[in-house]
Residue, then its C-alpha position, 0 to 999 in steps of 0.5 A: x392673118x393671125x400671127x400669134x403662136x399657139x402659146x399666145x392663143x392659149x394665153x389669150x383664151x385664158x385671159x378671156x375666161x378670167x375677164x368673163x368670170x370677173x364681169x359675171x361675178x361683179x354683176x352677180x355680187x356687186x357689193x363683194x370686194x374686188x380682192x374676194x372676187x380675185x381669190x374666187x377666180x384664182x382658185x377656180x383657174x389655179x392661179x395666184x391672186x396677183x396674177x388674176x389682178x394683173x390680167x384684169x388690169x391689162x384688160x382695163x377691167x380693174x384700176x389701181x389707185 
């Protein structure tokens, strides 16, 4: 049984799209900087760069020092 609200479901779907975009871009452009990829994703998803970075950190795809 899924107890998430519709807003939570939308957010999780958006996070999945962001994570997929990041893994695809990392595979396609392995030498590109992380911040450059964050910018590309942020522009495509109409988000801020820190917002994209926070999503990726929460999903363990990016780690800060």
